[in-house]
N, C-alpha and C positions, 0 to 999 in steps of 0.2 A: 284800557283794561278797567273793567268794572270793579267796584269795591269787593264784591263777592268773589271775583276771580283772584284778586290779590290775597284775600283771606285764605282761599283754597290752596294757593301756591305756598303760603307760609306754613300751613298745616302739613303739606306734603314734604316741605323742606325739613320741618321738625321731625317728621316720621323717618326721613332718610338719615338724619343725623343720629336719631335714636337707634335705628337699625345698625348703623355703622359702629356706634358705641357698643352695641350688643355683640356685633361680630368681633370687634377687637377684644372685648371682654372674654368672649368664648375662646378666641384664638390664644389670648394670654393664659387663660385657664388651662387650655390644652398643653401649651408649652410648659407651664408650671407643673402640670401633671406628669408630662414626659420627663422633665428635669428631676422631679421628685422620684418618679419611677426608676429612672436611670440611677440616681443616687442611691435609692434603696436597693436596687439590683446589684450595683457594684459594691455597696457597703456590706450587704449580706454575703456576697461571694468572697469579698476580702476577709470577712470574719471567718467564714468556713475554711478558706485557704490557709489562714493563719493557724487555725486549729489543726489542719492536716499536717502542716510543716512542724508544728510543735509536737505532734504525736510521732512524727518520723524520727525526731532526734534520739529518743531512747532506743528505738528499733535499730538505728545505725550503730549505736554502741553495742547492742546485744549481738548483732550479726558479726561484728568485728571479733568479739570474744569467741563466738561459735566457730568462726573460720580458723582462728588461731588454735582452738582446741580440737579441730578436726571433726566437729559435730556436723557432718554433712546434712543430715535430715533436718536438724534444727536450724542450720544456717539457711537452707533453701526455703524453709517455711517462713522464717523471719524476713528473708530477702524479698519474698513475694509480698508480704504484708507491707514492707517498706516501699516497694515499687508501687503498690496500690495507692498508698498515701501520697506519694510524690506525683503520680499520674493525676490523682484527683486535684491536687493543688495547682498543677499546671493547667488542667482543664478549666478550673474555676477562674483562672486569671488570663485566659487567652481567647475568650469569645469576642465577637465583633463589637458588642456594646462596651466591653472593657477596653478594647483597643481605641474606640472613639473617645472614651472618657480620658484616655491618656493625653489627649490634645488639650484638655482643660488646663489653663495656667495654674501653677503651683501644685494643685492636687494631682494633676496628670503625671508629673515627674515621679511622685511617690508610687503611683500605680504602675508605672513603667518599671521601676526598680523592683517592685514586688513580683511582677510577672517574670522578669529576668532571673531573679533568685529562685523562683519556682521551677523555671525551665532547667536551670543548672542542676537543681536537686533531682529533677526527673531524669536528666541525662546520666548523672552519676549512679542513680539507683538502678536504672534499666541496663545501662551499657557497661557498668563496672562492678557494682556490688552483686547483681544477679549472676553474671558469669563466674565470679569468684566463689559465690556460695554454692554453685553447682559442682565445683571441683573439690569442695572442702572435704567431702567424704573419701576421696581417693588420694588427695595430696594434703599432707599435714607436716608439722615439724618432724615427726618421726620418719617421714619420707627421706630426710636428709641424714638420718642416723645410720652409720655403717653397721653391717652385720657380717662377721667372718670375712672382713676385707672386701665387702661387696655392698654397693648401693643399687637398689632396683631403679633403673633410670626410666622405665616405661611410664610410670605415673607422672614423672616430671615431663617427659616428652608429650604425653597426652594433655598436659596442662598448658603447654606453650601458647596455643591459640587464645585461650581464655585470658591468660595473664597479659598477653600482648594487647588484646582488645581493651582490657581494663586499664592498662597503663596509658594507652592513647586517649581513652575516654576521660580519665581523671586529669590528664595534662591539658586536654581541650577545655574541660570545665574550669580548671584553674585559670586559664588564660581569659575565658569569658567573664569569670567573676572579677578578676583583676581589672578588666576594662570597663566594668559597670561604673558609670558616673553618678556619684551620690551627692554631688553639690546641690544644696538647697532642699534635701529630703529630710524627713523627720529623724530624730536621733535613733529610735529603735531600728529603723531600716539601715541606717549607716552602720550601726553596731552589728547587725545581722550580716551585712556584706563583708565587713572587716573580719568577723569570726569565720565566715564560710571561706573567705580567701585564705586565712591562716590554716584552717583545717585541711583544705584541698592542697595547699602547699606541702604540708606534712604527709598527707595521704599519697600525693604524687611521688614524693621521694621514696616512701616505703614500697609502693606498688611497682615503681620503676626498678627498685632493687630486687624485688621478687621476680619480676619479669626477666631482668638481667640474669639472675641465678638460674631461672628455668631455661634460658637460652644457652648459658655457658656450661652448666654442670654436666649435662649429658655429653656434650662435645669433649669437655676436658676429661671425662671418665671413659673416653674411648667408645662412645656409642657408635661411631662411624669407623672404628678401627683403632688399633693400638696407638698409644701416645707415650712420650717420655717427657717428664718434667724435672727440672733442676730446682731443688729446694735450697735456698740460701738462708743461713741464720746470721742476722746482723748483730754484732756485739756492741751495744751502746756504751760500753766502758771506754771505747775509743771511737769518738763520734765521726760520722760521715753525713753528708747532706740528707740522705734518706733514712738515717737511723744510726748505723754503726758499721764498723769494719766487718768485712765478710769473715766468718769463722768456719763453723762446721757446714758441710754441704751433703746433700743426699740426692740420689737419682730415684725417682718414683715412676713406675710403669703402670699405665692404666689400659684396660681393655674390656669393653662391654659392661662397664660398671664396676669391675674389680680393680683393685689397686694394690701395689706391693712395693716395698722399699728394696731395691736391688743393688745399690752401691752407696757407699759413704766415702767422703774425702774431706780434706782440710786444706788450708792455704799452703801448708808445707809441701803438698803434692804438686804445687804449681810453680814453675820457674818465673823469672822476669822474662817476658817475651821480648824478642828482638824487634822493637818497634811496635806501634799500635796494631792490635789484631783486627781492628776495623778502622775505616776512615773517619776520623773525628771531625766534627764541625770546626771551622776556624776559630769561632768564639770559645768553644770548649777548650781547645788547645791553649788559647791565650789566657783563659781564666784559671783553668785547673791543670794544664800541662799534659804531656803525652803519657805520664804515669797512669792516667785514667784508663788507658787501654793497654797498659803493659804489665801492671801488677793486679792480681785478683783482689788484693786488699783495697785497691783504690778505685774500683769500677764505679763506686757511687760517690766519688767526689762531686759529680754533677747531680743536681737535684732532679733531673729528668730520668725517671726510672726506665722509660722505654729504651733509652740509650744504654743504661746500665745492663738491662736484660739482654740486649743484642751483644754487648761485649762479653758477658758471662757465657752466653751460648757458644760464641766462637772459641773462647778459651777452653771450655769443656770439650768441645769437638776436637781441638788441636791436641789436648792432653789425653783424652780417653777414646776418641774416635766416634762418639755418639752425638748426633745433632738433635738437640732437644726441641720439643714443640713449644716450650714456654719456660719462663723462670718465675718462681714464687719466692718472695722474701718474707721473713717473719723474724721478730725479735723476742728476747726473753720475757718482756713485759706481756706481749701477746700470748706467749706460752703460759704465763701465770694465769691469764684469763681462761685458757683452755683447761688448765688443771682444776679450775673451779667446776668444770663440767665433768671431768674424768674422776675427780677425787685424787688423793695422794697415790704416788707410784713409788715402788721400791726399786732403786737402781742397783745394778750388779756390783757397783763399787762400794755398796754398803749404805749410802745415804738415802733418805726419803726426800722426794721432791714433791712439794705441794704448792698451792696457790699463794701461800703466805711467805714461803722461804725461797721461791724460785728465783726472784730477781736478785736478791743478795747473794744466794749461793752461786748463781751462774755468772754474775758480773763482778763479785768481789771475793767471796770466801774461797772459790775454787783456786785462786792463785796462792792462797796460804796453805791449802790442803795439799795441793800438788805443785811441787816446785819446778818440775820439768815440763816444758811445753808439750812434749809427746804424751805425757800423762794427762795433761789438761785436755788435749785433743781427744784422747780416749774417753775421758769423762763426758765431754760434750757429745761425742758420738753415741755413748751409752744412753745419755738422757734423751737424745733425739729418737733413738730406736725404741726405747721403752714407752715414751709417750705415744709414738706412732702406733705401736702394737696395741696399746690400750684403746686408742680411738678406733682403729680398724677392726678390732674384735667386738665392737659394739658396747664396750664398757663406758658409756657416756650418756649423760642426760641430754636428750635432743634439744630441749628448750634452752638449756644453759649453753649448749654448744653453739646454737645459732646466735644467741645473745653475745657470747664471747667473740665470735667471728665478726659480728656487727660492730661491737665496741672497738675491737682491734682495727677493723677497717676504717672506722670513723676517725681514729687517731693516726692513720697512715702507718700502722705497725704491721699490716699485711699489704703487700703490693704484688701485682701480677702483670707480667708482660707475656703476650702470646705471639708466636710467629705466624699464626693464622689470621689473615686480615679481618675475616668476619668476626672472630672472637675479639680481636683487638679493638674493633669498632665499638662493640658492646662495652668493653672495659673502659674505653676512652670517655664514656659518659658518666663514669664514677670516679671516686677518689682512689679506687684500687689500682688505677693505672699510674698513680704517682705523677700527675700533671703539674705544671707550673700554676700558680694561683690564678683563678678566674674571677674577674670583676663583672658586675652587672649594673643595671640602672640605679640600684639602691645601695650597693656595697662597693667599697674600694679595697681590693685584696692586695696583700703584700706577701712576699716569701721571706722567711728568716731561716738561714741555713748555717750549720756549724760543721767544721771539719777539724779534727784534732791534728795538731802539728807537733805534739810532744813525742809521738811514736811510743805511747805508753797506754796504760789502762787507768788513767786518773780521772776520767770524766764522771764517775759516780760522786766525786768530790767537787764537781763544778755546779754551783747554784746559779740558776738563771731566772731572772725576773723580767717580765715584759709588760709594757704599757703602751698605749697609743694616744695620740693627740691629733686634733684637727681644728682648724679655725680659719675663717676668711679674714685676712689681714690687709689685703690689697684692694685698691680702688676698682680694679677690673673684675673683682669678684672671684678670682681663682683661689681655691682653698690651699692652705698649707697643711701638709700631713707630716707626722713624725712617728717613728717607731723607736721607742726607748728601751734599751737593753742594758740591764745591770748584771754583770758577771762577778762571781765571788769564788775564790779558791777557799773552800771550807776546811782544808787540812791545817794542821799545826806542825811546827818543826818536830815536836815530840812524836806525833803520829807518823810523820814521814819516816822517822828513823827506824820504825819497825815494819814498814811496808816492804814487800819483796821488790827487788830491782826490776822484775818483769812488770810490776805495776807502775813504778815511778819512771821507768825508762832508763834509769841509771845514767842520765846525762847524754845518752847516745845521739840525741837529736840536736844537741847544743843547748837545750833548755836545762837550767840548773835542776838538780834533784829536788822534787817536791813542787816545782813550778808546773803550771798548766798553760800550754801554748795552744791557742785556738784561732783558726781562721773564721771570721764572721762575715757573712754576705747577706745583704737585704736587697730583694728584687722588687722593683716597682712595675706595675702593669703597664703595657703599651699605652702611650698617650701622656704619661707622667713625665715631669722634668726632675732630674736628679740634682738636688741642691747641695749635697755634701754631708759631712758627718761632724758632729761635735763630740769630743771626749772630755768628760768631766767639765763641761761648760765652755771649753775652748775648742777652736778649730783643730780637727785631727787629721793626720795623714791617712789617706785612703786611696784605693785604686778604683777609679770609675770605669765601668765597662758596660757592655750590652750582651744579652744572651737571648736569642730567638725573639727579638723585638722588645725585650724587657730591659729597662735601664736598671743598673745596680751599682752599689758601693760595696767594696770588699776591703777588709783590713785584718791585720793579725794582732792579737792581744796575748801578752804573757803576764801571768799573775803568780806572784810568790805566795807561799802559804799565808792565809789570812787576808790577802790583798783583794781589793774590789775596785771596779771601774764601771762607769756608766757611759754608754754610747747613745747618741741620738742621731738617727738617720732621717734626713729631711728630704721631702719631695714636694713638688708643686703640682696641683691638679691641672688637668688639661681642659676641664669644663667648669663653668661658673656655677658649680653646685657642690656643696659639701655632702659627702656620703658617709655611711657607717663604715668604720675601718675594721677589717678582719685580717688576721695574720695566720698564714699557713706556715708551720715551722717543723724543723727537724724533730722527730720523736726522741725525747730525752729519756734518761733513766727514770725520772719521775714525771708525773703529770704537770703540765704547765698551764696556768690560768693567766689570761690577758686582761689587764685592767685599763681603765680610761682616766687620763689626767688632762688638766687644762693646758692648752698650748699658749706660750708666752710670745706674743707678736714681736716683742723687742729682741727675741733670740733668733728670729727667722733669718736664715741664710739667704743670700742673694745669688 
């Protein structure tokens, strides 16, 4: 090859390298432009989506207020605006470029979480809030206010489809939000997921309750034909697992939205039945005895109200020949909540009954005012009829009425059992059915139940303090749980000397006058191990048992005036995870707050 040829080849080689470098530079520039463009595209859309979501927050609050107020036009307009914002946020975070950007390490995880939060907000807005806003003009709190013994059930029936759709949508959105994995994402997104999860949890409970009411109320008010309901008033002055001994009773008939009180009775109208009126589960007989289904006063020894309701229904049928469609229980504390909605009522016996004096008057003073049990029963019947008439005539604040019922239901002071399977299925999803405690992945639930054994009305003088403890003390990681219960007889010898014998029991049960004798049981959810009971720091005698898969400890306590004792019920968790402890308890005369204290591993029972 000549020198000129070699020189030409070198020049061509340099040109090729130069052209390759230019190609690479151009390609790299294109890639950089694409990356910058995608980043800009995603960044701008993320900024816009953030603005849409932030604008949606006050709209959600506004539409909630409008729905509650029954402002149908306003709620619909706000609901449409909210849906538009949510739709926009979902659209901005769901295009193909955004989805590809989710594959980018680190940043992609944040984009994915933002998209999922936008989708959830869209689902709730379109599938829950809009349907509810559309019925706000026809269904409001006033829809549940009686008028001349009648509630118009048609608006409630018309709302059933919308409330059902909304309840399902919010429950689905809550589950989706709860499952969003926020590991490794920025703090604001983690906070947004946590806040939305909490809000949807609260919303799901509220909307599920609304849907349950929309399904139940028309049926219970006789929309499909006449029904009969037995109303039982539990007297917390003599405790039973679900509240108190059965006292006054009333039969209420409903038909096409109307309701009327047609009969009243008391425990003196019922004999001791010759054997259980229903077949009791073997465990119920072993723990609470056949008395549970032989005496009307003892039907709620068991904490399972569905069983108590069936027993009450059969006893009423045998005594009066009417087979009721359901049983409703209420206590004087719940009645005091209702009186806040009705205002004071004048009783035919001369007393005024109001939200402030109802509990003391019905659970304590009545026994001093009326010495004879027959007069006491007449007083209870008069109070029942007077409050019933005030409510049925429409003399009630609708908002306060709904709030009172919600508060009483949340405290298990109103319980309902239905003989109709479809109604009972709806009830079983709420606390109104009086179920045993339900645990979940985050909470460990226990049941704490009291049954008076003094055969008296001394429980207004029984002070109860409850705390819980939990700690992992074992190498296998299983947690120790403790339910700590301190009971105090707050009476004094001087006070006892002036109490009526009907209140003290007069020693008829074998307990000394002034003493309070109580059976205490703590139920641990299925899967727990019952470790036993400490009383005042030492091993106590107790009866271990099981009820419907729940392990439990039961023992009897007798306290003289001024005496106090502390019980610690210990359980071992079935999973190597410590959960938040919640206690479902017998509704007492006064509200009960549960505190948390440190668990001492050295006191753990084996």
